[in-house]
N, C-alpha and C positions, 0 to 999 in steps of 0.2 A: 458517746458510746457507753452503754450500760453493761455491767458484768452479768452473765447468765449463770444460774445455779448449775453446779456440776451434775452430770447425769449419773444414774445408778451404775456402779461398776462391778456388781456382784455376779455370781454365776447364773446361768439359765436354769430356771425351774418351772415346771408345769404342775398346776394343782387343780383338782376338781373333786366333787363329792356327789353322792346320790343320797337323797333323803330316805331315812328308814321308816317308811310308811307305805303300806300297800305292796302288792305284787309287782315285780318288774315285768316289763313288756317289751315288745319289738322296738318301740320308740326309744326306750332306754338303751337297748342294744345298739341300734344304728346311730342314735344321736350322741351316745356317750361311750359305752363299753368297747365297741369296735374301733372307735377313734382313739381311745386311750391305748389300746393294744398296738395300734399303728405307730403312735408317738413313742411308746416304749421301745418298739422294734427299731425305731430310727435312732435310738440311743439317748433320747431325752430323759432327764431325771424327773420322774413323775411321783407326785404325792397324791394318793387317792384315798379319801376317807368316807366313812359311813356317817352321814349327817344326822346323828341321833339327837343332838341339841336342837337342830332346826325342826325335827319331827315333833317335839313336844310343844311347839307353838300352838298346836291344837291337841286335845287330850288323846293320849295313847294308852292302851292296855299294857301294863308293864311286861307281862309275859310275852305278848305279841311283839312288843318293841325289841325285846331280846332276840326273839326268833327271826325277826326281819333284819336285824343287824347281821346275824350270821348268814342269812339268805343273800344279802347284798354282797357280803364278802365272798361267798361261794360263787356268785355271778361274776365278780371281778376275776377270780381265778379261772373259772370255767371258760371265760371269754378269751383267755390267752395271756392274762397278766401274770407275770412271774414275781412272786413275793420277794425273790432275791434281787430283782432289778427295780421294782416299783415298791414304794412304801405304802402299804395298805393298813389302815387303822381306824378305830372308832373315834370320832371327833371328841366325845366326852372323856375318853381315856387320856387326853392331853389337856391338862388343866389350863395351860397357857391360852387356849382358845377363849375361854370365858374371861380370863384376866385381861387379855388385850382388848376384848370386846367392850369392857367397861371403860377403859381409858379412851377408846375411840368413840364411845357414846358421848364423851365429853368434848370431843373434837368435832364430830358431825353436828350440823345445824338442823333445827327442827324443820325449817323450810325445805331442806333437801329431802327429808323423809316424807313430808307432805306431798311431794311430787311423785312418789313411788306408786305406780299404777297397780302393782300386784296386791298391795294391801287393800286397795279399794275393791278389787275384784274378789278377793278371798273373804273379806269381812262382810260384803254385801250391804244391805240396808241398815244393819244393826251393828255398826262399828264399835259402839260403846260396849258391846258384849264380847268383843274380841280381846284376846290376851295382849298385854303390853309387848310380850315377846313377838307376836305376829307383826306388830308395828315396827319394832326395832330390829327384826332379824336381818335386814340388809346391812346393818352395822356389824352384826356377827359374821355375815358373809365377808365383809371387808377384813375383819380380823382373821378369818380363816386364810385368806389370800396373803395378807401382808405379814402374818406370823412367820411364813416360810419365805418371805420376800419373793413370791412367785412372779415371774416375768411374763408368763403366758397362762391364760385360763380358757379352756374349751367351753364355749357357751352357746346356747341357742339364741335365736333372735329375741326371745322373750326375756332373756337375762342381761341383755346389753345395757339396760338402764342401771342395773345393780353394779355392773362393772364400772360404769362411768362414776357412780357414787364412790366406789372404792378408790378410783383415781383422784377424785376430789378430796377425799379424806386423807389419802397419802400426801397430796400436795400441801394441804393445810397443816398437817402435822409437821412436815419438813420445814414449812415456813414459820409456823407459830413458835417452834422450839429451836429455830436456827440450826437445823440439822439437814442441810442440803444433801440430796442423794441418799438419805437413809432408807426410805421406803421407795421401791421402784414403782413407776406407773404401769400396772399390768396391762398387757395387750390381749384383746380377744382373739381366740382361734375359732373362726366360723368357717367350716369347710365341708365339702361333700354334698351330694344331691339330696340327702334326707336328714338335714340337721334338725328339722321339725316334722316329725311323723304325725299325721292326722288320723282321726278316728276312722275306722272301717265303715261306720254308719253315717258319718257326717264329715265331709271334707273341709268344713269350716271350723271344726273343733279339734283341738290337739288330742292325740291319743293319750289317755289318762287312766291311771289305776283307780281314780275316784269315780269314774263313769259307772253308773249303776248297771249298764249293759255289758256283760262279759263278751258279747259279740262285737263290741266296738274296738277290741284290742286283741293282740296275740300275746299271751303270757309266755314268759320264758320257761314255764313249767308245763305248758300245753304239749300233749303228745302229737305225733305226726297226723293222725286222723283229725284231731281237733283243729290243728293249724289249717289243713287243707279245706275242711268244712267252713271255717270262718272266712277264708279267702273266696271260696265259691259263693258264699252268701253276701260278700261285701257289696256295698252300694256302688253302682255305676250310673249309667243312663242308657237311653235308647240308641245312642250313636255307635260308631265303630272306633277303633284305635286311630288316633290322629296321625297326621304326617309330621315329619321333623320340622321344628320351628313354628308349628301351628299354635296359636294362642289357646291356652286352657283356662283363662280367667273365669269363664262361665262353666267350667267342668272340674270343680275342685276335687271330686272323688277320683276321677280318672287321673288327674295330675298327681294325686297322692299315691295311687298304685304304681304309676310309672316311676315315681321317685323312689319308692320302696324297692322295685325291681332293680333300678340303677344302682342303689346303694348296696344291695345284697350281691350283685354281680360285679361290683367295682367298675362300673362303666358310666356313661353319661345318659341323660334323659333323651337326647337326640338319637343316640345309638339304639336305645330301646324302641323309640317310636319308628325308627328306620326298619327295625327288625319286624315289628308287628303292624306297620301302617296298613290301614284299610281292613284289617281282620276284626272279627267280632270278639267279644269278651269270652266267648266259649272256647276260643283258642288261647287267649292271653292269660286268663285266670288259672287254668291248670298248669301252665308253664311257671307262673308266679308261685303257685302252691308248691310245686316240686322244688323250686329254688329256695323257698323259705324253709321247707322241711330239711333240705340238705344242709343249709347254713345253721339252723337252730338245733337240729337233733343232737349233734355232739355237745353243744353247750348245755342243753337240757339234761343229757345223760351224766355229764360231769357234775353239774349242780346237784343232781339227786345223789350221786355218790358222796359228794362232800357233805351234804346235809345229813347223811346217815353217819357221819363221823365228825360230830361237833368239836371233838378234841383237836382235830387237825385245823379246823377253822380258828378255834380259839388260840392255838399256837401261832398262827399267822398274824392274828390281830394283836396279840401281846408283843410279838417281835416288832411289828410295824409301829405300835404305840411307843415302844422304847426308842426306836430310831427317830420317830417324829419328835418325841420329847427332847432328844439330844440336840435337835436343831432349834426347836421352838423356845426352850427355856432361856438360852443365851440372848435371844432376840428380845424377850420380855424383860430380862434383866437390864438390857441396854436401854429399852424404852423407859423403864423406871428411873434409870440414872438421868436420862435426858429430861424427863418430866420434873425431876427434882425430889422424888420420894427418898425418904431416909433409908440409907443402906447399911448403917451400923458400922 
């Protein structure tokens, strides 16, 4: 009988971040912000950062990057996150993120990064022109998570591979340096009917701030008329609303709109189809538009109020960075001791 390594025995912590590039949209709200607020309200200790270090893996206009950092912080708060309960901060304001990332770069293996599909998708046919940061940013993601010894990470389906990499890095560090149980193996939190919101113009493509068509997404800064118009014009098909349990594999746009309705109304997809089964989209789309406007209007209004008062946002970010640093610095200090760096 062999001895097993002791399990991580630290506190429960939840961590996630949103990249500071481009306007936030409905996919960010349903897939991240709304879920963060629910976790906070359940009493979970949440660390939520603006991923500005990740943003610069591709070139960013410095002034725009600053503005987008504030905008994401405003979206966190407007969505219901309480800075007194959840730690909200800019990633770059906590130096330990970059410091731990370098150490973990030396733990991660090249073969592991070669398997990361997102680099292949983002770099395209000319990967030699991509930044080194774009290739290694999954290791920075691992540092983001392990720095706070996060036990749970809300992720979309497209990020599960990166979380598996984080678990591999944590296990290898613990083994290589004979530090069993030092880093926890973070678990994914994948929940809800709209964890991956798709484009309003193409049900096979994720809703994205980089899509050149503004009609493909609902921005969190859109007004009520714009939201309603985009939903009315959203792509469907010539059919009617499906029955509960009916397969929608060949109707991706319809499946997406049903998932959005379910997420906004905190119900299930089957409940939505039961309500609208057999009806045309002339009945369903106006109901979805009303629901989306009702859900997003308060968020949009509060975001605009906050963006007009950058000093308030900056105060939240400074306070969050101080609280995050107070937790992150001792972890990096302990990592340095474990690795064998000179401590003086």
